[in-house]
C-alpha positions as CSV (number, residue, x, y, z in Angstrom):
1,M,-17.2,-0.9,-80.3
2,F,-20.1,1.3,-81.4
3,Y,-19.1,1.1,-85.0
4,Q,-18.6,-2.6,-84.8
5,K,-22.1,-3.1,-83.5
6,L,-23.5,-0.7,-86.1
7,W,-21.6,-2.7,-88.8
8,N,-23.1,-6.0,-87.7
9,I,-26.6,-4.7,-87.3
10,A,-27.0,-2.2,-90.2
11,V,-24.5,-3.5,-92.8
12,L,-24.6,-7.3,-92.3
13,G,-28.1,-7.4,-90.8
14,P,-29.8,-7.0,-94.1
15,L,-27.8,-10.0,-95.5
16,L,-29.4,-12.2,-92.8
17,F,-32.9,-11.2,-94.0
18,V,-32.2,-12.2,-97.6
19,P,-33.0,-15.9,-97.2
20,I,-36.4,-15.0,-95.7
21,L,-37.3,-12.0,-97.9
22,A,-36.4,-14.0,-101.0
23,V,-39.2,-16.5,-100.4
24,E,-41.9,-13.9,-101.2
25,F,-40.0,-11.0,-102.7
26,P,-36.9,-12.2,-104.6
27,R,-36.7,-9.0,-106.7
28,I,-35.6,-7.2,-103.5
29,L,-32.2,-8.8,-103.9
30,A,-31.3,-6.3,-106.6
31,Y,-31.9,-3.3,-104.4
32,L,-31.0,-4.6,-101.0
33,P,-27.2,-3.6,-101.1
34,I,-28.0,0.1,-101.5
35,L,-28.5,1.0,-97.8
36,P,-25.8,-1.3,-96.4
37,T,-23.4,0.2,-98.9
38,L,-24.2,3.8,-97.7
39,I,-24.0,2.9,-94.0
40,G,-20.9,0.7,-94.4
41,G,-19.2,3.5,-96.4
42,F,-19.9,5.9,-93.5
43,I,-18.5,3.4,-90.9
44,V,-15.4,2.8,-93.0
45,F,-14.9,6.6,-93.5
46,K,-15.4,7.4,-89.8
47,T,-13.1,4.7,-88.6
48,K,-10.5,5.7,-91.2
49,Q,-10.3,2.2,-92.7
50,K,-8.3,1.7,-95.9
51,I,-10.7,1.1,-98.7
52,T,-9.5,-0.1,-102.1
53,F,-11.3,0.0,-105.4
54,P,-9.8,-2.9,-107.5
55,K,-9.0,-1.6,-111.0
56,T,-9.5,-4.9,-112.9
57,P,-13.2,-5.5,-112.2
58,L,-13.9,-1.8,-112.7
59,L,-12.1,-1.9,-116.1
60,L,-14.0,-5.0,-117.1
61,M,-17.2,-3.4,-116.2
62,I,-16.4,-0.3,-118.3
63,L,-15.4,-2.6,-121.2
64,F,-18.6,-4.5,-121.0
65,F,-20.9,-1.5,-120.9
66,G,-18.8,0.3,-123.5
67,Y,-19.2,-2.6,-125.9
68,A,-22.8,-3.1,-125.1
69,V,-23.6,0.5,-125.8
70,F,-21.7,0.4,-129.1
71,Q,-23.3,-2.9,-130.1
72,S,-26.8,-1.6,-129.2
73,I,-26.3,1.5,-131.4
74,M,-24.7,-0.3,-134.4
75,F,-26.0,-3.8,-134.5
76,A,-28.9,-4.4,-132.1
77,V,-32.2,-5.3,-133.7
78,Y,-34.1,-3.6,-130.9
79,G,-31.5,-0.8,-130.2
80,D,-33.7,1.5,-128.1
81,E,-34.9,-1.3,-125.9
82,S,-31.3,-2.6,-125.5
83,L,-30.1,0.8,-124.4
84,E,-33.0,1.2,-122.0
85,R,-32.1,-2.1,-120.3
86,L,-28.5,-1.1,-120.1
87,I,-29.4,2.0,-118.2
88,K,-31.3,-0.1,-115.7
89,L,-28.5,-2.5,-115.3
90,L,-25.8,0.1,-114.7
91,P,-26.9,1.0,-111.1
92,I,-27.0,-2.7,-110.1
93,F,-23.4,-3.2,-111.2
94,L,-22.1,0.0,-109.7
95,V,-23.8,-0.5,-106.3
96,G,-22.8,-4.1,-106.3
97,Y,-19.1,-3.1,-106.9
98,L,-19.2,-0.5,-104.2
99,F,-20.9,-2.9,-101.8
100,L,-18.1,-5.5,-102.2
101,C,-15.4,-2.8,-101.8
102,V,-17.0,-1.5,-98.6
103,L,-17.6,-5.0,-97.1
104,Y,-14.0,-6.0,-97.7
105,A,-12.7,-2.8,-96.2
106,G,-14.7,-3.2,-93.0
107,S,-14.7,-7.0,-92.8
108,H,-12.6,-7.1,-89.6
109,F,-15.7,-5.6,-87.9
110,T,-17.7,-8.8,-88.8
111,S,-18.8,-10.9,-85.9
112,K,-17.2,-14.3,-85.7
113,H,-20.7,-15.7,-85.4
114,F,-21.9,-14.2,-88.7
115,L,-21.8,-17.5,-90.6
116,K,-23.8,-19.3,-87.9
117,Y,-26.4,-16.5,-88.0
118,L,-26.6,-16.8,-91.8
119,L,-27.1,-20.6,-91.5
120,F,-29.8,-20.0,-89.0
121,A,-31.5,-17.4,-91.3
122,C,-31.3,-19.8,-94.2
123,A,-32.9,-22.5,-92.0
124,I,-35.8,-20.1,-91.2
125,G,-36.2,-19.3,-94.9
126,A,-36.3,-23.0,-95.8
127,V,-38.9,-23.8,-93.1
128,F,-40.9,-20.8,-94.3
129,T,-40.8,-22.1,-97.9
130,V,-42.1,-25.5,-96.8
131,I,-44.9,-23.9,-94.8
132,E,-45.9,-21.8,-97.9
133,I,-45.9,-24.9,-100.2
134,L,-47.9,-27.0,-97.8
135,S,-50.4,-24.1,-97.2
136,R,-50.7,-23.4,-100.9
137,G,-49.3,-19.9,-100.6
138,F,-51.0,-18.7,-97.4
139,F,-48.7,-15.6,-97.0
140,Y,-48.2,-15.3,-100.7
141,E,-51.8,-14.4,-101.3
142,F,-51.6,-11.5,-98.9
143,S,-49.7,-9.5,-101.5
144,R,-51.0,-11.1,-104.7
145,E,-54.4,-11.8,-106.0
146,T,-54.0,-15.6,-106.7
147,F,-51.5,-18.3,-105.9
148,Q,-49.9,-19.3,-109.2
149,G,-48.3,-22.6,-108.1
150,N,-45.3,-23.9,-106.2
151,F,-42.9,-22.7,-108.9
152,V,-43.1,-19.2,-107.5
153,Y,-40.8,-20.3,-104.7
154,N,-38.1,-21.5,-107.0
155,R,-36.1,-18.2,-106.9
156,G,-36.3,-18.2,-103.1
157,A,-35.2,-21.8,-103.0
158,V,-32.2,-21.1,-105.2
159,T,-31.2,-18.1,-103.0
160,I,-31.5,-20.2,-99.8
161,T,-29.5,-23.0,-101.3
162,F,-26.7,-20.8,-102.5
163,L,-26.4,-18.9,-99.2
164,T,-26.6,-22.1,-97.1
165,L,-23.9,-23.7,-99.1
166,C,-21.8,-20.5,-99.0
167,A,-22.0,-20.3,-95.2
168,F,-21.4,-24.1,-94.9
169,F,-18.3,-23.9,-97.2
170,L,-16.9,-21.1,-95.1
171,T,-17.6,-22.8,-91.7
172,K,-14.5,-24.6,-90.5
173,N,-16.2,-26.7,-87.8
174,K,-18.5,-28.5,-90.3
175,Q,-19.0,-31.5,-87.9
176,S,-20.6,-29.3,-85.3
177,K,-24.0,-30.7,-84.3
178,L,-25.5,-27.2,-84.7
179,V,-24.2,-26.8,-88.2
180,V,-25.5,-30.3,-89.2
181,L,-28.9,-29.5,-87.6
182,L,-29.2,-26.2,-89.5
183,L,-28.7,-28.1,-92.8
184,V,-31.7,-30.3,-92.2
185,P,-34.3,-27.6,-93.2
186,L,-32.5,-27.1,-96.6
187,V,-32.6,-30.8,-97.4
188,T,-36.3,-30.9,-96.4
189,M,-37.1,-27.9,-98.5
190,L,-35.5,-29.4,-101.6
191,F,-37.9,-32.4,-101.3
192,F,-40.9,-30.0,-101.6
193,V,-39.8,-27.4,-104.1
194,E,-39.9,-27.7,-107.9
195,S,-36.5,-26.0,-108.2
196,Q,-34.2,-28.6,-109.9
197,S,-31.6,-25.9,-110.0
198,S,-31.4,-25.9,-106.2
199,Q,-31.3,-29.7,-106.0
200,I,-28.5,-29.9,-108.6
201,A,-26.6,-27.1,-106.9
202,L,-26.6,-29.0,-103.6
203,I,-25.4,-32.2,-105.1
204,I,-22.7,-30.8,-107.4
205,G,-21.7,-28.2,-104.8
206,I,-20.9,-30.9,-102.2
207,F,-19.1,-33.0,-104.8
208,L,-16.9,-30.1,-106.0
209,Y,-16.2,-28.7,-102.6
210,F,-14.8,-32.0,-101.2
211,L,-13.2,-33.5,-104.3
212,Y,-11.9,-30.7,-106.5
213,P,-8.1,-30.3,-106.0
214,V,-7.9,-26.5,-105.6
215,S,-4.2,-26.6,-104.8
216,K,-3.3,-28.1,-108.2
217,K,-2.8,-25.4,-110.9
218,I,-3.0,-27.9,-113.7
219,F,-6.6,-28.7,-112.8
220,W,-7.5,-25.0,-112.9
221,V,-5.9,-24.7,-116.3
222,L,-7.7,-27.8,-117.6
223,S,-11.0,-26.6,-116.1
224,Y,-10.6,-23.2,-117.8
225,V,-9.8,-24.7,-121.2
226,F,-12.7,-27.1,-120.9
227,I,-15.2,-24.3,-120.1
228,A,-13.8,-22.0,-122.8
229,V,-14.1,-24.7,-125.4
230,C,-17.7,-25.5,-124.3
231,I,-18.5,-21.8,-124.5
232,L,-17.2,-21.5,-128.0
233,A,-18.9,-24.7,-129.2
234,A,-22.1,-24.1,-127.3
235,P,-24.4,-23.5,-130.4
236,Y,-23.1,-26.6,-132.1
237,L,-23.3,-28.7,-129.0
238,V,-26.9,-27.8,-128.1
239,T,-28.0,-28.5,-131.6
240,L,-26.4,-32.0,-131.4
241,G,-28.0,-32.6,-128.1
242,F,-31.5,-31.5,-129.3
243,D,-31.3,-33.7,-132.4
244,A,-30.3,-36.7,-130.2
245,L,-33.3,-36.3,-127.9
246,P,-36.1,-38.8,-128.5
247,D,-39.6,-37.4,-129.0
248,N,-40.9,-39.5,-126.1
249,I,-38.4,-38.3,-123.6
250,Y,-41.1,-37.3,-121.2
251,D,-42.3,-41.0,-121.1
252,Y,-39.3,-41.6,-118.8
253,E,-40.6,-41.1,-115.2
254,P,-37.4,-39.4,-113.8
255,L,-37.7,-36.7,-116.6
256,Q,-41.5,-36.1,-116.4
257,Q,-41.1,-33.2,-114.0
258,S,-38.1,-31.7,-115.8
259,F,-37.9,-29.3,-118.7
260,V,-35.1,-31.0,-120.6
261,G,-37.0,-31.0,-123.9
262,H,-38.2,-27.5,-123.5
263,R,-34.8,-26.1,-122.7
264,A,-33.1,-28.1,-125.5
265,E,-35.6,-26.8,-128.0
266,I,-35.2,-23.2,-126.8
267,W,-31.4,-23.5,-127.1
268,N,-31.7,-25.1,-130.5
269,F,-33.8,-22.4,-132.2
270,I,-31.9,-19.6,-130.6
271,S,-28.6,-21.1,-131.8
272,A,-30.0,-21.2,-135.3
273,Q,-30.8,-17.5,-135.0
274,V,-27.2,-16.8,-133.8
275,L,-26.0,-17.6,-137.4
276,Q,-27.9,-14.6,-138.7
277,N,-25.3,-12.3,-137.1
278,P,-22.6,-14.5,-135.4
279,L,-20.0,-11.8,-135.1
280,F,-21.8,-9.0,-133.2
281,G,-25.1,-10.6,-132.1
282,H,-28.6,-9.2,-132.1
283,G,-28.6,-7.0,-129.0
284,L,-29.3,-7.1,-125.3
285,E,-32.4,-9.1,-124.4
286,F,-33.2,-9.7,-128.1
287,T,-35.2,-12.9,-127.3
288,K,-37.6,-10.9,-125.1
289,F,-38.9,-8.9,-128.1
290,F,-38.4,-11.3,-131.1
291,D,-41.2,-13.7,-131.8
292,G,-40.1,-15.3,-135.1
293,F,-37.7,-18.1,-134.1
294,E,-37.8,-21.1,-136.4
295,S,-38.9,-23.7,-133.9
296,E,-39.6,-27.4,-134.7
297,Q,-42.0,-27.2,-131.7
298,R,-41.3,-30.8,-130.7
299,F,-41.5,-30.0,-127.0
300,L,-42.3,-26.3,-126.8
301,K,-45.4,-25.1,-128.8
302,S,-44.1,-21.6,-129.3
303,S,-41.7,-19.7,-131.5
304,S,-40.8,-17.1,-128.8
305,V,-39.2,-17.1,-125.4
306,L,-38.4,-14.4,-122.8
307,H,-34.8,-15.5,-122.3
308,P,-32.6,-18.4,-123.4
309,H,-32.3,-20.1,-119.9
310,N,-28.6,-20.4,-120.6
311,F,-26.1,-17.6,-120.1
312,I,-23.7,-18.9,-122.8
313,I,-26.4,-19.0,-125.5
314,Q,-27.6,-15.7,-124.3
315,I,-24.2,-14.1,-124.8
316,W,-24.0,-15.7,-128.3
317,I,-27.4,-14.4,-129.4
318,E,-27.0,-10.9,-127.8
319,F,-23.3,-10.1,-128.4
320,G,-22.0,-12.7,-130.9
321,L,-18.5,-14.0,-131.1
322,V,-17.0,-10.7,-129.8
323,G,-19.1,-11.0,-126.7
324,I,-18.1,-14.7,-126.3
325,L,-14.4,-13.9,-126.5
326,M,-14.9,-11.1,-123.9
327,A,-16.7,-13.6,-121.6
328,I,-13.9,-16.1,-122.0
329,G,-11.4,-13.4,-121.1
330,F,-13.5,-12.3,-118.0
331,L,-13.7,-16.0,-116.9
332,G,-9.9,-16.2,-117.2
333,V,-9.4,-13.1,-115.0
334,L,-11.9,-14.5,-112.5
335,M,-10.3,-17.9,-112.2
336,R,-6.8,-16.4,-111.9
337,A,-8.1,-14.2,-109.1
338,L,-9.6,-17.2,-107.3
339,F,-6.4,-19.2,-107.7
340,S,-4.4,-16.4,-106.3
341,I,-6.2,-16.7,-102.9
342,E,-3.5,-17.9,-100.6
343,D,-5.8,-19.5,-98.0
344,L,-6.7,-22.9,-99.5
345,F,-9.8,-23.2,-97.3
346,F,-11.1,-19.9,-98.6
347,R,-10.1,-20.6,-102.2
348,R,-12.0,-23.9,-102.1
349,A,-15.1,-22.2,-100.9
350,A,-14.9,-19.3,-103.3
351,F,-14.2,-21.6,-106.3
352,T,-17.1,-23.9,-105.5
353,S,-19.6,-21.0,-105.2
354,T,-18.4,-19.5,-108.4
355,M,-18.8,-22.8,-110.3
356,L,-22.3,-23.3,-108.9
357,I,-23.3,-19.9,-110.1
358,L,-22.0,-20.7,-113.6
359,L,-23.6,-24.1,-113.6
360,V,-27.1,-22.9,-112.6
361,S,-26.7,-20.0,-115.1
362,C,-26.4,-22.7,-117.8
363,F,-29.9,-24.0,-117.6
364,S,-32.1,-21.7,-115.5
365,Y,-32.5,-18.0,-115.3
366,G,-32.1,-15.1,-117.7
367,M,-28.6,-13.5,-117.4
368,W,-29.9,-10.0,-116.8
369,Q,-32.7,-10.7,-114.3
370,S,-32.2,-8.1,-111.6
371,W,-32.7,-10.5,-108.7
372,W,-30.3,-13.0,-110.2
373,L,-27.6,-10.3,-110.6
374,G,-28.4,-9.2,-107.0
375,L,-27.8,-12.8,-105.8
376,F,-24.4,-12.8,-107.4
377,F,-23.3,-9.7,-105.5
378,I,-24.9,-11.0,-102.2
379,V,-23.0,-14.3,-102.5
380,A,-19.8,-12.4,-103.2
381,A,-20.6,-10.1,-100.3
382,V,-20.6,-13.0,-97.8
383,Y,-17.1,-13.8,-98.8
384,C,-16.0,-10.2,-98.6
385,A,-17.7,-9.8,-95.2
386,V,-15.6,-12.6,-93.7
387,A,-12.4,-12.1,-95.6
388,Q,-10.5,-10.5,-92.7
389,T,-12.3,-11.9,-89.6
390,G,-10.2,-13.8,-87.2
391,D,-9.0,-17.1,-88.6
392,E,-10.8,-16.4,-91.9
393,K,-8.1,-13.9,-92.9
394,T,-7.1,-14.3,-96.5
395,K,-5.3,-12.5,-99.2
396,S,-6.8,-12.2,-102.7
397,A,-5.9,-10.5,-105.9
């Protein structure tokens, strides 16, 4: 009983603070799993729970870092910077991997009310975000010199949206008045924030969750083939899309607050640079240091950019065709693991969250931003935390 209480307070408790902390301090997401992993590991050890360390994700992680190191030494334009960044990424991946293993091993300790608590925490985070926007960053300015604009809450909004949807997908009694009530703050927040990623995630997430036939293998195969083809053809597709955009695209009112033209231009000039070394790429975070892209500057008056705002284009420019083929292989392993989940309810939820992460990664944040990677592991952690609790028991590869 003591260890169960300790588990829910010290291991899962920090997860409940994520939607609130992310509003002001999104970078904390990368480091938040450290302490819960240590405490959770202690509980698992003391209670003699069986803990497994899945070999496949570990081997994939070793393969990725192995190739990234080789590529940084042999082909990267900014090799030293690439290696330095890899060193910083390694602890995030290792801690994230251990965090998920520990949470799954002790998931039968998880309170049956955890998902409701998470929905409640997300509701608080959403209300807090709205208050900050309406007050022009009242609390934000306590830790910063000046308020830079409502966009500073976009990362927090994405975090709140993902975790709200995650908890909602995993809640079986979705028609409960309490559950519906706790979704109202999220919808309200999305009317105020500038995060189109959050708004799109909510719409597509609901659509996928209720309509995608997760029990039909043929749809998984077709989805995988479609995504794989899009990944391979991405540089060509974005160039076609950019050329097709009219110069007056921002004259259309629905698009005036969007970054369609900017994103398309970024993807276009990065895709052109891909051809300079299409096989092995230019190295990790190449775009952060390179300022000589050949840009037409139709929408973006710059020839440099911190990151591609698209994980597929980012893999192409950084790791080339070799990296792309590895990514397609990783995706195949992931989708096979998701399809192997026997509980269809759990499979549907996990599939939808995974697709939303991939979707938002296609037009928003840099692939290696520490908070973004941290959010991946935290979303996965929610699933691991409830994998063996009561009627949520599931079996996964």
